[in-house]
N, C-alpha and C positions, 0 to 999 in steps of 0.2 A: 727236572720234570715236575709238572704240577701234580698235586694230589687231589684236585677237583675233577670229578667225573660226572659226565652226563650220560646216564644209561637210557638209551632210546629203545623202547619196545615197539616194534613195528611189524606189519604184515597185513594180509588181506582181511576184510571183514570176516568174522566167524572163526578166526584162528585162536581165540582165547587170549588176546593181548591184554585186555583189561585185568582179568584175573591173574595172569602171570605177572604183569607189572605191579599189581598190588602186593603180590606174594614176595617179589624181589624187594620192593620198598620196605616191607615189614622185616624181612630177613636182614637187610643191611641198615635198617633204621634211617631211611631216607624219605624226604618228602616225595609225594606222588602227584603228578599232574596229568590229567588226560583230557583230550579234546571233547569226547562225547560227554564227559561229566560237566564240563563248562557249557556245552551246547544245550544240555538238558536243563540247566539252570536258566539259560536264556529263553528256552521254550516256556518254562514255567512263569517267567516274568513277562515275556512279550507275546506269548501265544504261538500257535503253529497253524499251518493251513495247507501248504502245497510244496512241491519239490523246489520251486524257485525260492521260496522263503527259507526252506531248509538249507539250501546252498548258501544263501546270504548269511544265515546264522552260523554256518560252518566257517565262512571267512572271518566273521567276527570272533568265533571261538578260537581260531588259529592266532588271531591278533592277541587275544587275551592269554592264550597258552604261551606265546612268545614273551609277553610281558612278565608272566609268572616265572618262566624259566630264567629270563634275564635278571629278574630281581633276586633270585637265589644265587645265580652265578656271580652277580655283582658283589655279593658278600662272601664269596668263596665257598659256597655250600654246594655239595654234590646233590643230585636228585635223579629221580626216575620220571621220564616223560613218555607218554603212550598215545599213539594214534595210528591210523592206517596211512602213514606218510608215503608220499609218492616221490621217487627219486628225482625225476625231472623238475617237479614243482617245488619240492621242499628242501633239496640239497642247498640251493642258494641261501635260504633262510638260516640254515644251520652254519653254513660257511660265514655268513655275516656275524652270527653270534661268536664264532671262533675268532674273528678279527677283533671283537670287542672284549672278550673275556678269555682268561687262561684256563682252559679245561681240556680234558681228554674225552672223546666220544667212545662209547661202547654200545654197539647195536646188538639187540636181541631180535633176530629176524624169525618170526613165527611163520610156519608154512604147514600145509596139510594137503591131503588128497583132495582134488578139485570136487569130486562128487560128494565127499564128506562136507566140504564147505557149502556147497549148494543145499544139501539137506539141512545143515545147521541154520542157514539163512532162512530157508522156508519155515523151519520150526520156530524161529523167533519173530516171524511176522505176527504182529498183534501182541507180542510179549514185551517188546521194548517200548520206550516212550513213543507215543503216536507222532510226535514231531519229526521223527526220522523218516516217516513216510515209506517204510520198507515195501509195502505193497506196490507203490508207484515206481520204485526204482529197481525192483527185482529183475525185470527183463534187461535193463541196461547193465546190471551187475553180473548177470548170469555168465557171460563169456569170460569176464574177469575172474570170477570165483572158480570157474572150471580150470583155470591155469594153475591154481593151488599155491602159487607163490608170487611175491612181488620182488623187485630189485631192492637191494639195500641202498641207503642214502650214499651218495658219492662225496663223503666228507672226511675220509681217512679213518684211522682207528680200526680196532678189531671188530669183527662181526661173528657172533655166536648164533648158529642156526638151531632152531628147536622145532622138531616135527611134532605137531599137535594133533595129528590125525586121531590118535587115541590118547585122551587126556590122562587116563589111568597109567599109561606106559611112560609118561614123562619122568625121568630120573632127576628129581629136584636136587638131591644131594650132589649129583654130578654137575648139574647146571650151576648151583651156588658155588661149588668149588671152582668151576671155570671162571665165574665172575670174580670170585675172590682172587684168583691167580692174576686175572687181568688188571684189577684195580690196586693190587698191593705192590 
């Protein structure tokens, strides 16, 4: 069995994926790659304007994310990758990576109360990079956020669910222990 792990932190917007992913990467001393980090660099270089442009840069960000993930897996390096991956759209990309590289996936699926996610999203309007056009996409995202959870990727491997409704209630020691048990 391989000792290379791809820890995938996923969930709906506002579930705290980025902070959790960074924390996991620090704890296990792994590289961390996230889609919005890439997308914001592209906004800064290429500008921002509307939802269509934001969607276009999202696609480019996923291409770059795949490139960075593949470059680490190609040299046998485990890493943490984070985004609001969608099972139907993103599972085939990860399955293609599994065909090219020998690694084990471990998903950290963040979820929270739908009303909490809605409030978090409303609160971050104007706080995140303006290229995300949060004001323009709020109505489209509202029914998705109210669901509170998304499906895990259909790629095999273990899935660890983390309820992020109350960030202060997350038991990081337990989470890190569960990750440690999975990857050792």
